[in-house]
N, CA, C and O atoms as CSV, one atom per row, in Angstrom:
chain,resi,resn,atom,element,x,y,z
A,1,UNK,N,N,-10.055,-51.760,-19.770
A,1,UNK,CA,C,-11.275,-52.490,-19.927
A,1,UNK,C,C,-10.938,-53.981,-19.933
A,1,UNK,O,O,-10.099,-54.439,-20.708
A,2,UNK,N,N,-11.610,-54.730,-19.049
A,2,UNK,CA,C,-11.318,-56.157,-18.938
A,2,UNK,C,C,-12.600,-56.978,-19.043
A,2,UNK,O,O,-13.696,-56.502,-18.750
A,3,UNK,N,N,-12.427,-58.211,-19.466
A,3,UNK,CA,C,-13.520,-59.176,-19.487
A,3,UNK,C,C,-13.771,-59.657,-18.059
A,3,UNK,O,O,-13.021,-59.324,-17.142
A,4,UNK,N,N,-14.811,-60.428,-17.886
A,4,UNK,CA,C,-15.109,-60.950,-16.548
A,4,UNK,C,C,-14.015,-61.896,-16.055
A,4,UNK,O,O,-13.878,-62.099,-14.849
A,5,UNK,N,N,-13.238,-62.474,-16.965
A,5,UNK,CA,C,-12.151,-63.370,-16.554
A,5,UNK,C,C,-10.833,-62.620,-16.351
A,5,UNK,O,O,-9.775,-63.244,-16.272
A,6,UNK,N,N,-10.885,-61.291,-16.267
A,6,UNK,CA,C,-9.731,-60.407,-16.050
A,6,UNK,C,C,-8.752,-60.345,-17.209
A,6,UNK,O,O,-7.690,-59.736,-17.079
A,7,UNK,N,N,-9.083,-60.959,-18.339
A,7,UNK,CA,C,-8.234,-60.837,-19.523
A,7,UNK,C,C,-8.612,-59.547,-20.246
A,7,UNK,O,O,-9.780,-59.356,-20.584
A,8,UNK,N,N,-7.647,-58.659,-20.488
A,8,UNK,CA,C,-7.994,-57.386,-21.141
A,8,UNK,C,C,-8.449,-57.592,-22.590
A,8,UNK,O,O,-8.023,-58.529,-23.265
A,9,UNK,N,N,-9.312,-56.707,-23.038
A,9,UNK,CA,C,-9.734,-56.713,-24.426
A,9,UNK,C,C,-8.594,-56.204,-25.294
A,9,UNK,O,O,-7.779,-55.400,-24.841
A,10,UNK,N,N,-8.532,-56.657,-26.514
A,10,UNK,CA,C,-7.566,-56.117,-27.464
A,10,UNK,C,C,-8.050,-54.730,-27.885
A,10,UNK,O,O,-9.231,-54.417,-27.734
A,11,UNK,N,N,-7.152,-53.896,-28.411
A,11,UNK,CA,C,-7.594,-52.572,-28.892
A,11,UNK,C,C,-8.709,-52.682,-29.946
A,11,UNK,O,O,-9.614,-51.847,-29.977
A,12,UNK,N,N,-8.649,-53.685,-30.788
A,12,UNK,CA,C,-9.678,-53.880,-31.804
A,12,UNK,C,C,-11.020,-54.219,-31.161
A,12,UNK,O,O,-12.063,-53.739,-31.604
A,13,UNK,N,N,-10.990,-55.048,-30.116
A,13,UNK,CA,C,-12.220,-55.398,-29.407
A,13,UNK,C,C,-12.809,-54.181,-28.695
A,13,UNK,O,O,-14.026,-53.995,-28.674
A,14,UNK,N,N,-11.950,-53.365,-28.122
A,14,UNK,CA,C,-12.416,-52.139,-27.460
A,14,UNK,C,C,-13.080,-51.233,-28.481
A,14,UNK,O,O,-14.166,-50.708,-28.233
A,15,UNK,N,N,-12.436,-51.045,-29.631
A,15,UNK,CA,C,-13.022,-50.210,-30.689
A,15,UNK,C,C,-14.373,-50.752,-31.135
A,15,UNK,O,O,-15.324,-49.993,-31.322
A,16,UNK,N,N,-14.452,-52.057,-31.302
A,16,UNK,CA,C,-15.709,-52.675,-31.737
A,16,UNK,C,C,-16.807,-52.454,-30.694
A,16,UNK,O,O,-17.937,-52.109,-31.041
A,17,UNK,N,N,-16.474,-52.650,-29.432
A,17,UNK,CA,C,-17.457,-52.464,-28.367
A,17,UNK,C,C,-17.881,-50.992,-28.254
A,17,UNK,O,O,-19.059,-50.701,-28.047
A,18,UNK,N,N,-16.930,-50.074,-28.389
A,18,UNK,CA,C,-17.257,-48.650,-28.348
A,18,UNK,C,C,-18.190,-48.271,-29.498
A,18,UNK,O,O,-19.157,-47.535,-29.306
A,19,UNK,N,N,-17.890,-48.779,-30.688
A,19,UNK,CA,C,-18.735,-48.483,-31.842
A,19,UNK,C,C,-20.138,-49.066,-31.680
A,19,UNK,O,O,-21.119,-48.415,-32.038
A,20,UNK,N,N,-20.245,-50.273,-31.151
A,20,UNK,CA,C,-21.549,-50.885,-30.922
A,20,UNK,C,C,-22.355,-50.071,-29.916
A,20,UNK,O,O,-23.545,-49.832,-30.120
A,21,UNK,N,N,-21.721,-49.651,-28.846
A,21,UNK,CA,C,-22.397,-48.848,-27.825
A,21,UNK,C,C,-22.805,-47.499,-28.399
A,21,UNK,O,O,-23.931,-47.050,-28.182
A,22,UNK,N,N,-21.904,-46.849,-29.129
A,22,UNK,CA,C,-22.206,-45.551,-29.740
A,22,UNK,C,C,-23.407,-45.670,-30.671
A,22,UNK,O,O,-24.332,-44.860,-30.608
A,23,UNK,N,N,-23.391,-46.678,-31.530
A,23,UNK,CA,C,-24.478,-46.860,-32.487
A,23,UNK,C,C,-25.806,-47.119,-31.787
A,23,UNK,O,O,-26.836,-46.579,-32.193
A,24,UNK,N,N,-25.794,-47.937,-30.743
A,24,UNK,CA,C,-27.028,-48.247,-30.014
A,24,UNK,C,C,-27.579,-47.004,-29.316
A,24,UNK,O,O,-28.782,-46.747,-29.359
A,25,UNK,N,N,-26.702,-46.236,-28.675
A,25,UNK,CA,C,-27.154,-45.019,-27.998
A,25,UNK,C,C,-27.610,-43.958,-28.993
A,25,UNK,O,O,-28.572,-43.236,-28.730
A,26,UNK,N,N,-26.933,-43.856,-30.125
A,26,UNK,CA,C,-27.333,-42.902,-31.154
A,26,UNK,C,C,-28.721,-43.249,-31.688
A,26,UNK,O,O,-29.568,-42.371,-31.852
A,27,UNK,N,N,-28.945,-44.527,-31.957
A,27,UNK,CA,C,-30.253,-44.960,-32.451
A,27,UNK,C,C,-31.348,-44.648,-31.440
A,27,UNK,O,O,-32.422,-44.167,-31.803
A,28,UNK,N,N,-31.072,-44.922,-30.175
A,28,UNK,CA,C,-32.069,-44.635,-29.135
A,28,UNK,C,C,-32.307,-43.133,-29.009
A,28,UNK,O,O,-33.443,-42.706,-28.799
A,29,UNK,N,N,-31.269,-42.338,-29.131
A,29,UNK,CA,C,-31.422,-40.883,-29.064
A,29,UNK,C,C,-32.313,-40.393,-30.201
A,29,UNK,O,O,-33.175,-39.540,-29.991
A,30,UNK,N,N,-32.109,-40.926,-31.394
A,30,UNK,CA,C,-32.959,-40.541,-32.519
A,30,UNK,C,C,-34.421,-40.890,-32.243
A,30,UNK,O,O,-35.319,-40.098,-32.530
A,31,UNK,N,N,-34.651,-42.069,-31.687
A,31,UNK,CA,C,-36.014,-42.481,-31.354
A,31,UNK,C,C,-36.637,-41.540,-30.329
A,31,UNK,O,O,-37.797,-41.150,-30.461
A,32,UNK,N,N,-35.863,-41.176,-29.305
A,32,UNK,CA,C,-36.372,-40.273,-28.273
A,32,UNK,C,C,-36.646,-38.880,-28.823
A,32,UNK,O,O,-37.562,-38.199,-28.362
A,33,UNK,N,N,-35.854,-38.452,-29.809
A,33,UNK,CA,C,-36.049,-37.123,-30.392
A,33,UNK,C,C,-37.336,-37.030,-31.207
A,33,UNK,O,O,-37.810,-35.931,-31.495
A,34,UNK,N,N,-37.896,-38.162,-31.575
A,34,UNK,CA,C,-39.193,-38.155,-32.245
A,34,UNK,C,C,-40.287,-37.816,-31.230
A,34,UNK,O,O,-41.271,-37.156,-31.563
A,35,UNK,N,N,-40.107,-38.268,-30.006
A,35,UNK,CA,C,-41.092,-38.080,-28.941
A,35,UNK,C,C,-40.878,-36.800,-28.131
A,35,UNK,O,O,-41.833,-36.245,-27.587
A,36,UNK,N,N,-39.627,-36.329,-28.046
A,36,UNK,CA,C,-39.273,-35.211,-27.169
A,36,UNK,C,C,-38.403,-34.212,-27.924
A,36,UNK,O,O,-37.809,-34.545,-28.949
A,37,UNK,N,N,-38.336,-33.007,-27.418
A,37,UNK,CA,C,-37.451,-31.992,-27.956
A,37,UNK,C,C,-35.997,-32.467,-27.842
A,37,UNK,O,O,-35.614,-33.089,-26.851
A,38,UNK,N,N,-35.208,-32.170,-28.854
A,38,UNK,CA,C,-33.802,-32.602,-28.874
A,38,UNK,C,C,-33.011,-32.102,-27.668
A,38,UNK,O,O,-32.133,-32.808,-27.172
A,39,UNK,N,N,-33.313,-30.886,-27.187
A,39,UNK,CA,C,-32.587,-30.366,-26.020
A,39,UNK,C,C,-32.916,-31.174,-24.764
A,39,UNK,O,O,-32.053,-31.362,-23.906
A,40,UNK,N,N,-34.135,-31.645,-24.652
A,40,UNK,CA,C,-34.498,-32.479,-23.501
A,40,UNK,C,C,-33.707,-33.780,-23.537
A,40,UNK,O,O,-33.178,-34.222,-22.517
A,41,UNK,N,N,-33.630,-34.388,-24.713
A,41,UNK,CA,C,-32.883,-35.642,-24.859
A,41,UNK,C,C,-31.404,-35.416,-24.568
A,41,UNK,O,O,-30.791,-36.178,-23.820
A,42,UNK,N,N,-30.832,-34.369,-25.156
A,42,UNK,CA,C,-29.405,-34.090,-24.970
A,42,UNK,C,C,-29.069,-33.802,-23.511
A,42,UNK,O,O,-28.085,-34.324,-22.987
A,43,UNK,N,N,-29.878,-32.978,-22.854
A,43,UNK,CA,C,-29.576,-32.631,-21.461
A,43,UNK,C,C,-29.724,-33.837,-20.548
A,43,UNK,O,O,-28.970,-33.983,-19.586
A,44,UNK,N,N,-30.684,-34.696,-20.839
A,44,UNK,CA,C,-30.866,-35.901,-20.033
A,44,UNK,C,C,-29.699,-36.862,-20.231
A,44,UNK,O,O,-29.194,-37.439,-19.268
A,45,UNK,N,N,-29.272,-37.034,-21.483
A,45,UNK,CA,C,-28.134,-37.918,-21.750
A,45,UNK,C,C,-26.866,-37.398,-21.083
A,45,UNK,O,O,-26.098,-38.172,-20.511
A,46,UNK,N,N,-26.648,-36.084,-21.156
A,46,UNK,CA,C,-25.466,-35.496,-20.534
A,46,UNK,C,C,-25.499,-35.664,-19.020
A,46,UNK,O,O,-24.487,-35.999,-18.403
A,47,UNK,N,N,-26.669,-35.428,-18.424
A,47,UNK,CA,C,-26.790,-35.585,-16.967
A,47,UNK,C,C,-26.498,-37.015,-16.551
A,47,UNK,O,O,-25.815,-37.247,-15.553
A,48,UNK,N,N,-27.005,-37.969,-17.303
A,48,UNK,CA,C,-26.751,-39.370,-16.965
A,48,UNK,C,C,-25.285,-39.735,-17.163
A,48,UNK,O,O,-24.708,-40.467,-16.359
A,49,UNK,N,N,-24.684,-39.224,-18.235
A,49,UNK,CA,C,-23.269,-39.495,-18.475
A,49,UNK,C,C,-22.405,-38.937,-17.348
A,49,UNK,O,O,-21.484,-39.606,-16.877
A,50,UNK,N,N,-22.702,-37.716,-16.919
A,50,UNK,CA,C,-21.920,-37.120,-15.830
A,50,UNK,C,C,-22.089,-37.899,-14.535
A,50,UNK,O,O,-21.132,-38.062,-13.778
A,51,UNK,N,N,-23.296,-38.379,-14.277
A,51,UNK,CA,C,-23.511,-39.185,-13.068
A,51,UNK,C,C,-22.742,-40.505,-13.139
A,51,UNK,O,O,-22.203,-40.969,-12.134
A,52,UNK,N,N,-22.694,-41.108,-14.328
A,52,UNK,CA,C,-21.907,-42.336,-14.491
A,52,UNK,C,C,-20.431,-42.063,-14.226
A,52,UNK,O,O,-19.778,-42.803,-13.491
A,53,UNK,N,N,-19.906,-40.989,-14.832
A,53,UNK,CA,C,-18.510,-40.627,-14.595
A,53,UNK,C,C,-18.260,-40.359,-13.113
A,53,UNK,O,O,-17.256,-40.808,-12.560
A,54,UNK,N,N,-19.158,-39.638,-12.479
A,54,UNK,CA,C,-19.000,-39.313,-11.055
A,54,UNK,C,C,-18.991,-40.591,-10.209
A,54,UNK,O,O,-18.332,-40.645,-9.170
A,55,UNK,N,N,-19.714,-41.605,-10.650
A,55,UNK,CA,C,-19.800,-42.877,-9.932
A,55,UNK,C,C,-18.538,-43.717,-10.096
A,55,UNK,O,O,-18.081,-44.344,-9.140
A,56,UNK,N,N,-17.970,-43.734,-11.307
A,56,UNK,CA,C,-16.877,-44.664,-11.587
A,56,UNK,C,C,-15.479,-44.056,-11.460
A,56,UNK,O,O,-14.493,-44.788,-11.379
A,57,UNK,N,N,-15.388,-42.730,-11.441
A,57,UNK,CA,C,-14.075,-42.085,-11.369
A,57,UNK,C,C,-13.793,-41.551,-9.966
A,57,UNK,O,O,-14.707,-41.228,-9.207
A,58,UNK,N,N,-12.533,-41.470,-9.652
A,58,UNK,CA,C,-12.107,-40.788,-8.437
A,58,UNK,C,C,-12.364,-39.290,-8.637
A,58,UNK,O,O,-12.405,-38.826,-9.777
A,59,UNK,N,N,-12.537,-38.530,-7.557
A,59,UNK,CA,C,-12.840,-37.094,-7.709
A,59,UNK,C,C,-11.852,-36.340,-8.593
A,59,UNK,O,O,-12.264,-35.514,-9.408
A,60,UNK,N,N,-10.549,-36.609,-8.447
A,60,UNK,CA,C,-9.566,-35.898,-9.271
A,60,UNK,C,C,-9.647,-36.338,-10.733
A,60,UNK,O,O,-9.399,-35.534,-11.632
A,61,UNK,N,N,-9.989,-37.596,-10.980
A,61,UNK,CA,C,-10.171,-38.073,-12.355
A,61,UNK,C,C,-11.397,-37.414,-12.999
A,61,UNK,O,O,-11.371,-37.034,-14.169
A,62,UNK,N,N,-12.468,-37.288,-12.209
A,62,UNK,CA,C,-13.677,-36.634,-12.699
A,62,UNK,C,C,-13.377,-35.182,-13.070
A,62,UNK,O,O,-13.763,-34.722,-14.145
A,63,UNK,N,N,-12.696,-34.470,-12.191
A,63,UNK,CA,C,-12.346,-33.072,-12.458
A,63,UNK,C,C,-11.475,-32.948,-13.707
A,63,UNK,O,O,-11.665,-32.033,-14.509
A,64,UNK,N,N,-10.524,-33.860,-13.873
A,64,UNK,CA,C,-9.661,-33.837,-15.057
A,64,UNK,C,C,-10.476,-34.098,-16.323
A,64,UNK,O,O,-10.246,-33.463,-17.352
A,65,UNK,N,N,-11.424,-35.028,-16.249
A,65,UNK,CA,C,-12.260,-35.349,-17.399
A,65,UNK,C,C,-13.121,-34.152,-17.788
A,65,UNK,O,O,-13.280,-33.864,-18.975
A,66,UNK,N,N,-13.675,-33.455,-16.805
A,66,UNK,CA,C,-14.464,-32.253,-17.079
A,66,UNK,C,C,-13.576,-31.194,-17.732
A,66,UNK,O,O,-14.015,-30.500,-18.649
A,67,UNK,N,N,-12.336,-31.065,-17.269
A,67,UNK,CA,C,-11.400,-30.118,-17.876
A,67,UNK,C,C,-11.128,-30.438,-19.334
A,67,UNK,O,O,-11.071,-29.533,-20.167
A,68,UNK,N,N,-10.963,-31.705,-19.651
A,68,UNK,CA,C,-10.754,-32.114,-21.041
A,68,UNK,C,C,-11.984,-31.782,-21.877
A,68,UNK,O,O,-11.855,-31.346,-23.021
A,69,UNK,N,N,-13.175,-31.983,-21.317
A,69,UNK,CA,C,-14.401,-31.650,-22.043
A,69,UNK,C,C,-14.436,-30.162,-22.387
A,69,UNK,O,O,-14.775,-29.788,-23.510
A,70,UNK,N,N,-14.091,-29.328,-21.432
A,70,UNK,CA,C,-14.104,-27.882,-21.661
A,70,UNK,C,C,-13.048,-27.499,-22.700
A,70,UNK,O,O,-13.315,-26.693,-23.591
A,71,UNK,N,N,-11.857,-28.073,-22.584
A,71,UNK,CA,C,-10.769,-27.743,-23.492
A,71,UNK,C,C,-11.047,-28.169,-24.928
A,71,UNK,O,O,-10.588,-27.517,-25.865
A,72,UNK,N,N,-11.787,-29.246,-25.109
A,72,UNK,CA,C,-12.027,-29.781,-26.453
A,72,UNK,C,C,-13.405,-29.412,-27.006
A,72,UNK,O,O,-13.768,-29.855,-28.095
A,73,UNK,N,N,-14.163,-28.620,-26.281
A,73,UNK,CA,C,-15.532,-28.290,-26.697
A,73,UNK,C,C,-15.583,-27.644,-28.079
A,73,UNK,O,O,-16.511,-27.903,-28.846
A,74,UNK,N,N,-14.612,-26.817,-28.404
A,74,UNK,CA,C,-14.624,-26.122,-29.700
A,74,UNK,C,C,-14.456,-27.080,-30.875
A,74,UNK,O,O,-14.833,-26.744,-31.998
A,75,UNK,N,N,-13.905,-28.246,-30.643
A,75,UNK,CA,C,-13.666,-29.191,-31.743
A,75,UNK,C,C,-14.838,-30.148,-31.977
A,75,UNK,O,O,-14.780,-30.981,-32.882
A,76,UNK,N,N,-15.892,-30.038,-31.181
A,76,UNK,CA,C,-17.050,-30.921,-31.345
A,76,UNK,C,C,-17.837,-30.474,-32.568
A,76,UNK,O,O,-18.177,-29.299,-32.708
A,77,UNK,N,N,-18.123,-31.425,-33.451
A,77,UNK,CA,C,-18.874,-31.136,-34.670
A,77,UNK,C,C,-20.354,-31.439,-34.453
A,77,UNK,O,O,-20.694,-32.473,-33.876
A,78,UNK,N,N,-21.245,-30.541,-34.912
A,78,UNK,CA,C,-22.669,-30.839,-34.802
A,78,UNK,C,C,-23.080,-31.870,-35.852
A,78,UNK,O,O,-22.377,-32.087,-36.839
A,79,UNK,N,N,-24.226,-32.498,-35.621
A,79,UNK,CA,C,-24.779,-33.360,-36.666
A,79,UNK,C,C,-25.127,-32.471,-37.845
A,79,UNK,O,O,-25.484,-31.308,-37.660
A,80,UNK,N,N,-25.029,-32.992,-39.029
A,80,UNK,CA,C,-25.217,-32.195,-40.243
A,80,UNK,C,C,-26.591,-31.536,-40.327
A,80,UNK,O,O,-26.711,-30.443,-40.881
A,81,UNK,N,N,-27.628,-32.175,-39.789
A,81,UNK,CA,C,-28.974,-31.621,-39.891
A,81,UNK,C,C,-29.193,-30.477,-38.912
A,81,UNK,O,O,-30.033,-29.608,-39.145
A,82,UNK,N,N,-28.432,-30.474,-37.806
A,82,UNK,CA,C,-28.628,-29.456,-36.777
A,82,UNK,C,C,-29.831,-29.739,-35.913
A,82,UNK,O,O,-30.004,-29.122,-34.862
A,83,UNK,N,N,-30.656,-30.659,-36.340
A,83,UNK,CA,C,-31.855,-31.041,-35.592
A,83,UNK,C,C,-32.098,-32.520,-35.803
A,83,UNK,O,O,-31.999,-33.012,-36.927
A,84,UNK,N,N,-32.409,-33.222,-34.753
A,84,UNK,CA,C,-32.576,-34.663,-34.864
A,84,UNK,C,C,-34.018,-35.095,-35.057
A,84,UNK,O,O,-34.287,-36.291,-35.167
A,85,UNK,N,N,-34.953,-34.154,-35.100
A,85,UNK,CA,C,-36.342,-34.555,-35.362
A,85,UNK,C,C,-37.030,-33.572,-36.268
A,85,UNK,O,O,-38.204,-33.751,-36.594
């Protein structure tokens, strides 16, 4: 991950940016779950994420990323409520 001036971000800056993005998307997901069924929101977010990955990754990188998702699926923790709305 690099800035527009090609200087790479520090690991701390990357973590901060990832957390900011995660928090913003989580907040928006909660808002959407008030208006729509949680499965609709989740499936739409997943579809968009996969399209982004397909756009920015090489085909072999995309396939490897999907493999990691499948391999690590059992370790994903649900939100404590089980329902976002």
